[in-house]
N, C-alpha and C positions, 0 to 999 in steps of 0.2 A: 496524596491527593482526594477531594470528596467531589462525588456527583450527586447534586441535589435535582431528582426528577419532580415537576409538581403532577400531581394525580388526586384531585380534590382537597391540595393542600397538605396531603401527607409526606412526611418525610421519610426516608426509605433507606438513612443510613449510608455510611464511607462503604464504598464497593472495591474489593479486592482485584485489581486489574492483573495483576502478575498471572503471564501463562509461560507453564512450565516448555524447558527443551526437550524432555524426553520423558516418555510414559512409560515405566514398569508394570506390566501387566501380569507376568509370570515370575517367580521363584523356582531355583536361584538364577541370579542374573548376573551377566557380567558384559562390559562394556568398555572396550577398548578403541578410543577412537580419536580424533583430534579436535578439539573444541575451539572453535574460532568468534567472537564480538558477539556472544550473550548479551542480549540488552538489556536485561532485569538487574535490579538494585535493590534486595530486601534486606540488606543485614546492615552491620555498623561502619563500613568502607565505602568509600567511593570508587566502587569497582564492580567489574561486570561479573555478576552471578549466572552458573550453570544450575538449573533445577530442575530434578528429577519428579516426577509425580509417580508415586508407588502405592500400588493397589494391594492393600492385604487380605485375603479372604481367609483365612484361618489364624485362631488368634497363635501367638507361639512366642520364642525367643528368636532376634532376629539380630545377625551382625551387618554391619553396613562401613566399607573398606576403601579409602580413595589411596590413589598414588601418581604423584605427577613429578617432572621434571624441576626444578627449580630455576632453572634457566628463562621459561617460560614464564612460571605461575610464581617465582617469590620463592623463598624460603619459611614464608607462615601463610599455607593454606589455611582455610577453615572450615568448618562442614557442622549444621546445622540441621536437626531434626525437628520439623514443624508441624503442627496439626492441621493448618493451611498454608498455603500459598507465600505471601508474604507476612498477613498477617496473623497466623494462628501460633497458637504458644510453642515454644521451646520446647521439646522432650528431652534432647539429648545434643551434647552437643562436642568437638576435640579440634586440638590444633597442633598433635604430635607431629615429629619428622620423622621422613624413615632413617633406619641405621645405616643406610648407604649413602645420606645424603641428600635425599631425596624430600618430596614433601610426602609425607603419609600421613593419614587421619582416619582412626577407629572409633567406629560405635559399638562398644563389645556386648550384645546378648540384652538389646533393650527389649523389654517386652511391648508388643504391639498387639491391641484388639483389632477386629475387623473393622476396616473403612481405609479412609486415603491418608496419606501421608506423605509430606514433601522433604526433599533432601536439598537444601541449599548451599552449595559449593563456593565458597567465598576466596578467591584469589588474591596473593598481595598486589600484584602488577593489575593497571587498570587497562590494558588493552593487551593482555596474554594471548598466548596462542601457541598450541602445542600438544602431543600426545597427553593423554589421562586414562587412566583407568579406575573403573569403579564395581565392586563385588557387592552382592547381596547374597546372604545366605542364612538359614536357618541354622541356629546352633543348638549344642545341647545343655546338659545342665550347667548354668554358670559358676556355681559352688560344690566342687567336689566333695563329697562328705566321706568320713572311714565307716559310714551307715548305710545300709540299703533304706529306700524312701518307704518301704511297706513296713509297717509295725510287725519286731520279731522280737526275740530274745537272743543276747550272744554268750558264750561261754568265754571268758578271760581267761588268761594264763595265768594268773594268779590265782584261781579258784571263785572268782567274783562272778556276777552276771549284770549285765547292763541288759537294761528295758530301752528300746528306742521307738518313740510312737512320733510318726509324723504328720502335719497339718500342713493341707496347703489349701489351692483353691478348689480342688475336684472334691473337698469334703463337705459334709452338709451339717446342719444343725445337731447337737450344739456346737461342735468342734471349729465349724466355721460354717457363717450364714450369707457370705458375700456372693458376688459383689453388691453392695450396697448400693440404693437407687439415688442417695441425694447426689445432686450436683457440685461441682467444683466454686468456691464462693469466688475462684480466680477469672475462670472465661466460663460464662454461662451454657449450661448443658455438656459440658466436660470438663475432665473427665469422671468417669465413677472410680470409689476407691475402694481397696482391697486387695485381697492376694491378687496380683498378673494387672493391678490397677493403679496408675498414679495419683496419689493421693499427697493435698496441699497441706498447708496448716491448718490444723482445728479438725481434719478430718481424721482419726487416728485409726488405726488398725488395731483389731481385738480378734484372738480367738481363744482355745481352749485346748490341753492336753489331759490325758491320764493315763492312770497307772493302776493295772488289775491288782499288782502286789500288795494295794494299799488294803486287802482285805483282811490280810494276815498281819497287822503290824507288829506281833508280839514276836512271833517267829523272825522276824526279819529284820535286820539292821544295815540302814541306808549307808554306803560310802560318800555317794556324792548326787547331785541332781544339778544339772545344766543344760540350758537350751543353745543349742545351735541355728542362729539364724541368719540368713542370706538375704541379701539386699541390695539394690541398688540405686547409684546416688546417694552413699551415705557420708558419715562426715568425715571430712577431710581431716587424715591423721596428724596433719603438721600446722591446722588451721591456727594454734595458738602461740605457733612460732611466727606465720606470717601476717598475721594478725594480732599482735599483743595487744590487750586491753579490749578487744574489740570482737567480741564475739556476736554480734549482731552481721556480722559479716562472713560467722562461718554457720553451715546447720548443724544442729542438732537433734535427735531423733530420741528421747527418753523413753528408755524401757524400763518397765513394771510385771512383776508377777503377783498376784493377791495383792495388787496395791500398794506392794512394797518395792522402792528403786533397788535396782539388780547392779551386780558389780559386772564388768564396768557397766557405768549409768548412761551409756548410749552408745548404739550402734557405730561402728568403728570401718576405717577405712578409708578408701583414696574415692574424694568425688569422681563423677561419673564414671565408675565400676562396681562390678558386682564383687559384694564382700561377704565373708563368712564370719561372723561375731559370736564370740562365745561367753555366754552367760554363767555365773553362778547363783543357783536357786538355793534358798535356804530350806531344808530336807522339810521343815515345818510346812511348806507351804502344800509338800503332796502327802506327808502323811494324816493330817486334819481333815481329809475329806478324800484322798484319791485323784482331786482337780486340779490343777494350775491354768488360773485364769490370765492370760497376757496383754499388755496393751502396750501399742507404741505411742507416745507423744508426738507426732510429727512438726519437725522443725521449730523445737520449744523455746528456741531463743526470739522468734520473730511472728508477726500477726502479716506481713507480707505475702506477696504472692512470688518469692524469689527461687524456692528450691520444691521438688518434686522426689517423693521415692516410693517404690513398687518392694513388694517383699516376695520371693519366691517359693520360701518354704520355711517351715521352723520345725526342728525335731528337740523332742524331748529325750534325754539320756538320764534313767536312772540307773546306777551303779550299787549294787546290794549285795550281802552275803545274807547266807540261812542260818538258823541258830546252832548248827553244828560246825560251825567254823568262826573264823576269829573276826571280830567283826571291827568296823571303823566307827565311831560314834563320834557325835558335833564335839567339838572345842565349847569349853565351859563360857558363857559369858562374860566379856572381859571385865575388871574393874580396875581402879586406880584413882589418880588424883589428879588436878588441874587449876590454876591459876585464880584467884578468887577475884581479886582485883585487876583490871585490864586497864593497862592505859593509853595513852597516844606512843610513848616511847618504848613501849615491852611487847615480846612478842607472845603470844597467847598461843598457849600449848597443853596437850593431854596426854597424861603418862600413865600408860597401860601397865599396871605393875601386878594382876592377879586375876583369877585365884590360881593355886601353886598346887600339884600341876595343872598348867591352863589346857590341858587336851586328857580326856580320860583313858588313853590309849597310848599316852607319852611320845605322842607325836610332835614333831616341831609346829610350831604355831607361828604363823605372820597377824599381822594385824590391817584392816583398811579403814581409812577415814573419810569421811564424808561431810564436808565441813559448808553449813547453811547459815545466812544471815539476815537481820531483819534490819530496814532502815528507812528513811523516807522514799529511798526509789522504790523500795518493793513494798510501798503504801504499808509499812508495819507486819507483813507477815513475812514468815521465814521461805527463803528459797535457795537454793543451792547458789552458791557464791559465786559460780562462773557465769550466772544469770542474773546477776547484782550489780549496780552502779556502785559508784565511780569506776572501780577496779576492775569486775568481770574476769576475775583470775581463779583457777581451778585449782585448790590447794588438795592433794592427795597424801601429804603428809602428817606428823602428828602434831605441826605448828603454823601458825598464821605470823608472818612478820606484821611488825608494829606496821610497817609502811604500808600496807593492804588494808588497814582498818581504819577508822574514823571515830572520833568522837559522838557518841550515841548511838554507833551499831550494838547491835544485840547478837550476838553468836552461838551456833549450836555446833556440836559436832557427834558424830554418830559412829561408831565405832563396830566392826566387827571381828571374830578369831577366825580365822581360817587355817586349817591342817594343810600338812602337806601332800595330801591327797586330794585338796580341795573341797574338804567339808567345810560349812560353815557354821556359825556357832546358830543356835536356832535363836535367839532374842541378840539386841545389841546394847552398849553401852551408849546412855545418851546422856551427853553433857553439857547442859545450857550454863552459858556465861552472866557474869551481870553485865550493862550496859559500859563500852569504851568510856572512860572518863579523860581529861586530859591527865591526871597527874596523881598515883597514887601515893603519894607521901604524905608527911604528915599536916596538918592544919584545920582539917575537917572540914562541914558543910557550913557555910554561912548563912546561906538561906536560900529561896525562891524567887525567882520575879514574877509575880502574878501578871497585873498590868495588862488584863484582858477585856476590852470593852466588848461581849459577847455579839456576835451578827453584824458590827460595821467595824471593828478593828481587831480580830481574834490575829492572836502570835501563835507560835507553834505548840501546841499544848504537850505536855511532859505526862505519859501515863494516861492517855486517854482523857484528861479532864482536870487534869492537877496545873501544878504552876507552869507557866511558858519555860524556864529555864534554871537548872539548880545552879549554883553558884558555891565554890569554897574559894579558901585564900590559894590555892595553888591553881585558879584559873590564871590565864593569862591577864587579864585586867576587867576591871567593872566600872561602874560610875558611882560617886561618892566614896564615903569614907569607909562603910562597912554596907551591908546587903540588909534591906527591910523587908519583911514577908507581907507587902501590900497586897491585901486580897480584890481591892479596886483600885484606878486612877487616882490619884491624889490631886489635891489642890494646892496650887503655887506654895510653896514655902512652908507645907505642914507637915514634911517628912522630915521630925528631929532627928532619929535615929539614921537617915542615910540621905544627906544632903548632896544628891547626886546632883541637881540643879538649883540656884538660887536666882529668882527673880528680882531684878532691881528697877528702881524706879515706877512702883506700881502704883496707883492704876496706869493702864497704860491708854494715851488715845488712840482714837483710830486710824490706822493706817500710817503711823508713826514710826520712828526709829527707837526700837527697844532693846535692852541688853540684859544678857542673864550671866552669871558664874557656872560653868563646869568643872566638877571637880573628875579628875581621874587618877583611879587607884591602881598599880600594876600587883599582880604576885608574884610567887618564886618561879612559877612558870614563865614567864615572860622573857625573853631573850632578844629585842629588837625586832620582834616580828612588827609589819606594817600594821596600822591603825588608822582608820578613819572614822572621824564624827561626824554621824548625821542626825537631821532636825526636820522636823514636819510638824504644822499644824494644820487641821481642816478648820479651816476658820470660815466657811460657811454650811460647815455639818451639813455635806453631803455624801458623806462616806468616802471622801478622796481626799489623796494628799497631792493631787497631781494639778492643781486649779492656779491660776493667777489673777488676784483680784487687785483692790485697789484703782481700778483705772489701769491695768498692767503694770505698776509701779511695786507689786509686792507678790512673789511666790510663795506659794504651799509648803514647798521643799524649802525651808528657812536655812538648813545648813546642811550641803550638798558636799559630803566627803571631805571634810579639812583635815589636813594629814596630822598625826600627832607622832612627834620626833622627839629623838633627846630624851628620850625615857631610861631609868634603870631597872631594874630588879627592885620588887618591894617597896617604889618609889609613887611619890604622886604629885601632882599639879593642880593649880587652878587656872583656868583661862577666862576673860572676860570678852563675850562676843557680843554683837552687835548686830541687829538685822530689822528690815521693815516689816512690822507685824499684819498679816495679811486676814485680823479678823474683820467680819463683818456686821453690820445691825440686822440682828434678828427682833423685829418687833420688840423692842425695848431690852433687848438683852445682847449682850457683846460676847458669844460663847466661842465654844471651841477646843479640840481635842488635840494634847500636844505630846509628843514621841519623840524620846532622845535615845540614840542607840550606837554603841562602838561597834565599828566591822574589821574583818581583815581585810579586804576587799573592797573595791569601790566599782567593780565590774557592771551594775545593775543601776549605777547611779541612784536617783532619788527612786526607783522600784525598788530598792532592797528593804522598805519598810514591810514587804511582804513575808519574807521567813527570819528564824534567829540565824545568828553565827555560834554555832557551839565552841568555837575557839574563846570566844570573850565573854563576856559576864552579864550585867544585868541591863532590862531594858529599863527607862524610866519613862512611865506614863502620866500624863496631867489633865484631869478637866478643869476646864477652865469656866466657868459660869459667872456673870455677874462681876468679874475683877475688875473689866475694864472701866466700869461705868462708875463715876461719883454718887449718883442718883440710882436706887436699885428700887423699880415701877412695880408695884403689884398688880396694879390694873389701871388701862386708861380709857374708858370709854362716853361715846356721844349719843345725846338721845334727844328726840323732837320734843318742843316743850311748845304746842301753835306755832309760831312763826319765828320760833329761837329755835338753836340749840343748846343744848347744855352737855357740857366737859364736865366729867367727874374722874379722879386720879386720886391714888394712894401708894405711897411710899414704903419700905420697909427700913430704908436708911439711906443717908444724906450725910455727904464728906464737903464741908467747905460749900455748900449750895447757897448762893447769895438768892436766885431768883429764877423761875421758870418765863422763857418767852413762849406763847403761843403761837403757832402760825397756819396759815391756811392756805390752801391750795384748790379751786375751783377749775383749772385748768390745766397750764403746765409749768406755771409758777408759785413758789411760797410768797405770800404777804405776810408779814407781822400784825397782828391784831390787838396782844395786850402783853401786859407781863404782869405776874404772879410771886409776891415774895416767898421764899424758899426757908427752911428749917434750918440753914446752916448745917453743923455736924450733928447726928443725933443717929442713935441704933434703935428708933420707937419708931412704930407705924404713923403717918401724919397722911390726914385725907384734904384734899382741895376741889373746888369747885370754880367754874368759870360758864357765863352765859353768854353766848352769841348771839347778839341782838340785831346785827347786822344782816343777818343771812337772810338769802332772797329766797322766797318760795319757789319752790320746784328744781333749787339748784342742789346737786351733791357735791358735798368739799370732804377734802381728807385734810383733817386736823394734825401738825406735829408738835411732838413737847420737847422744849429745849432747854438742860440745864445749863446755870452758867454760874462758875466758881468763882472764888475771891481772886484767881488770876486774871478772870475774863476768858475762860474757857469755855469756850461755848461743844455742848455735844448732845445729838439727837438722843430723846431718852425713850420716848415712844412715838407711835402713830395709830391714828384709828379715824373712822368716815363715818358721815351720815348725810340725809338728806332734810332739808328743811320746805316742810308743807301746810298747807293750810287744811284742817279736819275735815274733810269730806270733799276736797278740791283735787281734780285729778293731777297726775304727772305725767308729762312729757316726755318719752326717752329718747333722746337721738341718736344713741351707739350705744355698744356693749360694751360692759365693764364688770369688771369683779374685783371687789374691794378688801382691803384687809380684814380679816375677822377681827372682831373684839367681844372680851376682852381678849388679849396676847401678852404676855399667857394667861392660859385659861384653868381653870380647876372646879369643876370638871367639864363644865359644858361653856360652848362660845357661840356667838353667832357670825353665819356667812352672809353677806351680802353681795347681790349682784342684778344689773341692770342686762335687760332684754328687747332690743330694739325692733325685732320682728317674733314672731311667732313661730314654732317648731320644735324639733325633739331637743331636747335639752338632758346631758346628765351630769350629776356634780356629783363626782367622787374624793372618798380621801385615801390618800397611800402612808405605808410606814417608810421608812428611811432604805428598804431593801427594795421598794416599786411595786409592793403587795398592796392589794387594793383591800383594806377593814372596813368601809362603810359606803354604802351610797345613798346619798341624802336626795337626789332625784334622777328620774331615769323615764322619761315620757314627754309629751306634749304638754307646751307651756305656750301660755299668751304673752303679746309684747306686756313689759311692765317691771317695777321695783321689785326686788323679793328679797327676805331677810328668813334663813333658814337656822335652826337651831342644831348643834351636834353635840351631844353628850358622849362626853369619855370615860363616863365614870369605870365600864369594865376593862378600860386600855391601860397601861401601864405609861408612866412618864416618858416623855421623849419628843423626839422632831416629828413633825407629820408635815403632809404636805395637801394641799386641796385643788383638784382641776375640774375646771368651768369647760365645757365641751355643747357648741350647737353646730349647726349647719356650715357656717361660717366663720365659728370663731373658737378659740382655746386660750386659755390663760392658767397659768398656777401660781399658786402664793405658797407659804409655808406657815405652819404654827407650832407653837410649844404648848406641850403639854405637864404642868409641873405641879406634883401633887405633894 
């Protein structure tokens, strides 16, 4: 619950109303009592909790143990150690059972700084009552080590020497500089991080070791270098088994020495306990300068406040011999061979074959394999395979099974040689594999799908800016007979070498049913996999394929996952498909972008246009401009001539165009005012003119140009606007209004007209299709009246732009097309 206190309107936030049942002021502590009816409820169950408030006056390691009988409290009693009574951070917890059948829980050797903590005992039974024991005591070293804590030299039975150097919270710089002062990102103000403090994600531990023997490297040969790290709440040894494929459910604390990953790569052990992890370090890390800089990446799988880790101490153990004894030298850097082409049906393997001998001392040598992968889930960066989706599998052998890689993955394997005494090769053998393809058999590459409209409609690029998708005959399937390497989207029926989609009955009429023929070809890799055909058209050119246009009768998702069934290997089929075209009139141009794609699933529906399906082939993109009009209008303008308005228009081509109808609108309805004979069918430019002598002074008109073909099909070809005035006569403006620019399309300039009913602050801004402001034509106080502003697009690229007029009480936006 939250309690709001009014004090000058200040919100003081939620209050913790939890009250502890017992206060532990001194340690060690023992309490054997009968607990009855405690009323707190701080944890996950609807049961009565017993809460101890614990005062820690000396930072140290403490153990907390409870024991109760199962009759009164059930067989599953849990304990939580928090930094606050009910709302604090959970530092540690446990729910183990007594060996004798009772309820026993233990938090073993948890590191506590000075302050107040709360132990919540949560019973299984809601109304339990009975004997209960709690013991709290200071524990000793949580991870017994074979070496003393102080820096010392040991004589080993085999005649070698071991230098042991310990770093913990008592050391000063440069060995250890903590505790650091930054706050936890999980709970403001707590806790600090470093040795003896709990660290959350992105609060990494760092410390240093050194070895005095470095000063005489020529007289010393190093047998092994190891780190002994004692840590609490470390990685669960069986987490990969209990959470297969979901490492985000596991804690992983990655360990590095001199920025190189160690073996094993993470702190090991059981969660919520102290564990000692022994890491092999390359001798090169200590022999180059005598220092080993250690770093632990806390909770490397996650960026959430899930786990916390603390480290008690770290020990460097350098085992070596002097010049007059038999030395153990590092094994040689491994070499070998690997698979060249990696496909979706073959394992990926490395084979360490040399050098021979593998070790200068003829010791037995084994190899460690660290696999890394780069794919979409890693944003193209190589990361350890257990941290990379979608498989999240830690491969430690010489091969990655085919089922654990996907088409498009790039893999890397880092191989170290380690001798029987733990000596590791100074450098690894690094194997970089080619990206995984669908099939490594014969057939060769057919080509690439480029098909990208940069900015508005990007598909996933291949090799950072190259084609979107490589396609070979061994892909499962693709669109068309072959694969053409079109660098830009094509216009319909112009892809002679790759007729993936054929457009029928063109030109199309607005918002009418149209038909296409889609060709689908399968390769030798096809084996009855599911295939779904999708198609989209951006009919209003707003960088979206999600709209429903034509009065709700045509969706931009024109083909929504049509199942393709009944095809065999290396087969072809042609399907005629009809749909309602969602194209819209855009100032004389019926334009749009089309995309057709085969996908192996339909999980995302029409949102599937975002990415490319690597199992299938080419994506077909088409750019439609002026395809659906029988008349291609270059310009349509209106100019005042005294009390009349002159209309001028030009066409670059006409198809069966019998005549033009001119319509005028001064309110909400259009009226036909004239007809002008067309040029029939022509591919040359024609110029036309008409004077509206019946325009009334002071009225603003919108004019519309209609083309009528031999079949009496009427299509809107263009729109423009004008105001009829007498020279020098005032014009009364009765409403705010933003008119269509003219000419439209334009090259390179156009006029934007608007009316202001009242004086006030006015802005007129030009935007590109991504919503970025590219020009400001008006920004300030303007008087009421009629305005005409010139916009020069000389420095801008061809495309669709928007202009928006804003006043204190009015806002409107329209679209225009710059066509150079």
